[in-house]
Structures are given as C-alpha cells and as structure tokens.
N, C-alpha and C positions, 0 to 999 in steps of 0.2 A: 208706118208699118202698121200692120195691123198683127196682134200678139193675141191668141188664148192662151191661159194657163190652166192647167189643170191640177188640183191636189187634191188626196185624199182627206187631209186631216186639217180642219182649221185651228186658230182661227185666221180670216185673210187680213195679213197686213195692208196700211193703209197705203203704202208705199205702191204697189202693184194698181189700186184703183183708180190712184193718181195720177198716173202715169198713161190712163187709158186703156189699160191691160184688161181684158173681158176672160175674168176669172169665174172658173164653176171648180168649186167645193164640194165635195161629195159628204160632208160631215160624219166622218168614220173615225173610229177608233184606231189609234195607230196598236201594233203589235204586240209592242212590248206592255201599254199597260191594259190589253184585255187579254191574255194570253191564256186566262184562267178558262176563256169561253169560246166554245168548240166552233161559232160563227165566226169571231172573230180571228181564230185559227185557219178556218177553210178560205176567208178571204184572205191571209198570207200567203196561199198556194196560188190562187185565182180570184182576181178582183172582180167579179162582172160586172158592177156595177160602173168600175172605172174602164172595163171592155165597151160597155154601150156610150157613156159619157165621151171618150176618146172619138167612137165612129161617126156618132153626131155632128162631134164638130167639125168634124174630115172631112162628113157631107159637105161641108158647105167653101172647103178649100182647093184649092188647084193644085195636083202635085208635083205642076210644073212650076209652081212659084211657093210651095211653101215644104220649109222643113220639121220632121219630127224632130223634137230634141230631148231626150230624157236622159236623168238622171236623179240618183236617191228614190229610186221605183221602190225597192224592194222590200223595204219594212212594211207599209200601205199598198200602194199600188197595186203590185206585185207587176209581172213581166204583161200583164193580160194586155196592155196599152200599146205593147210593140207587137204584138200577132195583128191587133187592129189596125194598125198604119201597115204593116205589112198586106193586109190582104183588101188595102185601100188604093194601096202603089204607092206609098209615099216615101222618100228621100229619110231616113233615121238617123241621127246622131246620138250617139251616150258619150259622155262624161263621166270618166273613171276616177269617182270621188274614192271608191273603193274596190274592191276586190273581189266583189257578188257575181262578177259576170263570170267567173271561172270557181273560184272558193266558196264551198258551203257556210264556211264562218265569217267570211265577206274578207278574211287579213292576211290567209295565209302564214298564220299563224299558230301554236299550239302554247293553250292557256295553260296546260297543266305541265309544261317542262318550260315552259314561259321561254321559250325559243322560236326561231322564222320554221315552217312547217317545209319539207321538201317531197314532201307525199305530192302524188297526182291525184287533181280534184276528180272527187268520184270512183277514184278506183276501189278496189276492195279494201288495200289499205288505209284508204281515205275514210270510209266508211266505219271501217273498223277501230279507228285510232276514236278516244275518248278524248278530245282538244276544244272541247266546245266550254266555253267561258262557265254557262251554267250547270249543265248534266249532260250526259250521253241520251237521253232522251231527247232534249231542245237538239242535240248535235242531230240525230236520226231525223226531228220534221224537215231542220234544213237541208239536208242530205233529198228526202223529201222534195222540199221546195226547188230546190236547184234541178232535178230532175225533171220536175214541171217548167220550170223556166228554160230549159234545152229543149224541150221537148216540144210543149203546146205554146207555150211563149218564142220560141224562137231565138232564146241569147244564150249564147253571142252571133249563133249562125246565122241569122237572118240580119243583123248588125253589119254594114258595112262601113262606118265612119265611126273614128273614136277621139275623143279630147281628151289628152291625160295632161295632168297638173306639173308633170315630171317626166323626164328619162328616163328615170330609174322605176317606176313604179310602172312604165309602160314595156321596158325588159323584163319586171316581173312577167306579166299578164300577157304580153305576144303570142308566147308557145301556146296558149289554148285559145286566141280569137283568129277569125278566118284569113287564110293565108292571102288572099285576094282584097281584106281590108284596107282603108287608107286609115292613117295617123296621122291626128295635129299635137303641137306638145302648145299649151298655153297654162302660163301660170296662174294663180286665183289674182285676183285686183288686191290692190293694197288701199286703203285709204288714210293715209297718215298724211297730215296739214306738213309741209316746208316750215323747217324752222331751221335756229342754230343745231350744229350736234351736241350733244350730251359731254359735258366734261368728266371726262372718264375716271380722270385720274382723284376727282375731288369724291366720288362714290367709292364703295365697299362692298357692295351685294354682289353676289352671283345669283340670279334672277331663272326660273324657271314658271313656264305658262301652260297650260293643262288641266287634265286628267290626273288624279294620282290615283294610277294602275299599273298592274305589272308590266303591262307590255309597255308602258311611258316608260320605261328604266326608272321607276321612284327608288326601288331600291339599288339600285347599283348608284345614283345617285349620292343618296343617304351615306352608303357604304365610302363612295370616295370621298365627301366633303368628310368625313370623318378621319379619313386616310389623311386628307390633305390639310387637315385642321381650317378647312374653309367653312364661312357662315352662307346659309342660302336661305334664299325667300321666294315659297313656292305658291305662286297664284292659282288658286283653282282647288279642288277638290276630290274624295272620293275614298276607297276601302283602305288605301294606306295611309291617309291624313296620320291614325294615332301613332301609329310606327315611324311617321317621319317628325313628328312632335317630340315624341320619346327618346328618340334619338339627342335630341340637343345641338344640335347642328343645324335644323330649318326653322324657320318660322312661317306658319302658314295663314296668309290672309283670307282663304277660302274665295267663293268666284266675285271678282267684280265687274262693275259697268267701265264700257269702252274706255273712259276717263281716266277709271281706277289704274287701268291695265297699263293705259300709256302714262300714269304719273308712276307706275313703278318704272319703268322701262327710264326715265326721267334719273331714278334714284339707282340705276343698275351700271355696274362696272360691266359686265358681263350677260349673257344668256346663255343656259344653257340647256340642249335638246337631248336628251339622254335614250330618246326611246328606240329598243330592241326590237320595235314591229317595221315592217317596212312603211313607215309613211310616207303619204303619196306626195307631199307637199310640206307643212310644216309653216304656216303663216305667221307664227310668233316670231322665226328666226327674219320674215321678210320686214315685219312693222320693228324688229330689231335695228334692222339694217335701214330701216329711213331715219331714225335717230341717230346714226352714226355708233350703236350698240355690236360688238363684236358676238359672236356665236362661237359656241364648242359643239358639234351636231356628232348625232351617230352617225357612222358613216355606211350604213344601209338604207338610210331616208334617203327622200327627195328633197329635203333641206340640202343634204352633201351636196349636191351639184351647183347649188347656188353660194357654198362658202368654198374661196381658194384658201387649203391648208395653208397657215402659217403667216397667212398672206393678209385675208379680211377675216381669218378666226381661225379655228381648229379643228380637227376630225379626231375621235377617239374611236376605238373600235367598240362596236355594240356589244354592251355586257362586260367588260371589260375593266374593273373598278380600278384597276392601277393603271390604267392609261386615260381613265375618264378624271383621276385623279392628278397624274402629271399635265395635264390641261392647266386642271383648278390652279397648281400651284402655278404657272405659267403666265397664268392672268395677272397674276401680283406684282410684276414689272410693270411701274407705270410708261417706260417706253415703248415696251412693247404693245401692251393695251391701246395705247394712244395711234401708232402707227395703224393696227390692224382696225380700229373706230373711223379715223380718216380714209383709209383706203374704200372700206363697204359703204359707208355714205357718200363718196365722190362716185363709187361704180353706181349703185340704187337711184341716182339723182340726175346720171347721165342719160338714162333711158325708164324712168320710175312705171310702174306696173298700174297706172291710174287706173278705174274703173271706165273710165274715158276711151283709155288706148287698150283693154279689157273686152270694148262693147265692139269698138273697130275691127279689132282681130278676128271677133266671133262672127262679125257680117262677111269678112273677106271669105274665112271657113264655109258660112253658110252659101257665098255666093260661088266658092269652088264644088261644093259637094252639090248643085244645084247644074251647074254647066256641063 
C-alpha cells in the first residue's frame, strides 16, 4: 500500500520514512508558536501551501482507490486540504480527536466557568461568550477560523465519514455533523507489553497522568484528596502545578518518558482520571488497564465507557469533590481494589487494542468507505 503523509510542522519522525511513507513536510510554524506573526495567523485561517501540496499529491492518485484521512489539521494545516480533496473527488475520512469540527475552541468547554459548554457552536450566544482559555480576542479569531472552515473548507458538511475514539465523543458531536454521514468508533491503539498484573495491595499511590490544567479536573482532585486524606502522584505539568504541590497531598513528577510513566503505573494502587471536560478517549486509563490497575474516571469522559462502575473501576460525577473523595476512600479496601484490578486486566487482554489490531480495523474502514 502506497501512503503519502502531508504535515505542516516538522521535524519528520524516523518511523514514517523507515516505513516507506512518502512525506511532504511544509516546514511551517505552528499557530501557537507564531501567534504574534500576522502571516502565521492567516495561515491558521487558510493554509494555501497545504492546499497546493495536497492537490499535487492527489493528482498522482486514483479516487477509486484512495482515501484522504484528515486529523489534527486545525492548528497548522487548516481546513484547506479538505477543500482540495473535495474538489479532486476523493472520499474523506476525519478522525475526531477533538471537537474543532463544530466548536471554535475545540472542547465544548467554557474555560472561564470551568464547565462543559451547552451553547450551540457559532450561535450569537456562542460568539458573545468569553469562554476561551487565553482571551476573548483569541476566541474571536477562533470564531473566524470556524466560519472559514465551514464555508471555504467544507468542514464538516463535505466530510461524510468520521472515526471517533469513543461513543461519548461521537454523541457530543453528532448533532453538528452531516445527517447523511457514516460513523465508526475506533479507540486509540495501546502499546503496553504483556506482563503479570501489578500487585495492587503492595502499592499505596493514587496516580493521575496528564496536563495539570483546570479542564483536567486537577483542582477537583486536589480538594478530593484533602477530603479523603489520600496521597496522589501527579505525572505531568501545567499551570496548576504550584497549587497541587502547596496542597500537601500531591507529589508532582513533571513530564516523564514512556518508560517512566509505566514505572509509575507499576507503583500505583489506582489511576484517577478526573477531567471535567469531554475527553474523547483517555489513553492513560487504557494503559493502566493493561497493567491491571483499575481507574476512577469522570463520568462525562470517553474513558467512562471502558470502565464498568464498581466492577472494573469507579465512576465519579464530573466536578463533584465529595463523590471523587468517596471513590478515593473505596480503593483503600484491598479486596475491592484487587477484584477490580483482576477484572480490568482480564478484559483488556481478551481483546487487546494493539497497534496491529488498530491498523487492521482502520484498513477495514477504508475498504468500507471506498466500496
């Protein structure tokens, strides 16, 4: 199978070239890095170079044998490659890693109120809301980008095939996607080597992995840990690191290598995933399951559909300090946490979502799209 990969920002990872993928790197600057440069801002609205590059690649391709798969395009590529593919008559598949297909800030989340947003995207109420993480001016830029994406880019109206990492994420977006679109649910691949499950009873740490930001529920977790008198290890970094350290109940490791993250899971009694936003998947929950570590998950996240409450882990109401503290207290019971760990480990390895399995499923989706 011949594969072309087109990206805006380098460097090019060695895995792509080693696999024989033909890579076109535009050598551009990511929007977040060059935000103060007008040319980069315009590129974020409509990337002419990306449009030309995709058009050139597609001239060598047969629309009856080729799928154009787009994902992670918002920050640099813009929606221009979608328009190029539509004009060339190719089938398009879009993976919904985030919510930018509908929501200007990409998360259906109000960063001011620190709660999920219920406004209709690009409505007057949406445009007037100062919900952006940075500033209202940045929100207005994102509104313009969304309008360009809808009109010139044809996203989401011209994209008829979508892959979502979870049912919950798809449920959030479905009202804003084309009614005649086809949807596929395919979780992210999880590459954790098979080994004996972690001996949870020997461990005492509750571990959380990811960015230390309000939308990740870090302040909720800190207050719940104080209430439950639990010790938490935070693997990651972000704006709430100082608050977490000052609480006296959290140790912060900073960002770790993949091996370092797996080592923290080996020392974990339980993983906690307290996000108050609509997380699309929750990779750390899947990685913990591969090691037989049960998870406490926020009930509005995509991770919650992979955790059976009180069987393979526990659901906590998003943003509810007392409910999260209740779950932290439950995992102190050796018999309870051991039973959940055994169950989640067995279920994970009955049908592990390996990279090979993910690739096979993705090829099946391509075949169905082209049929």
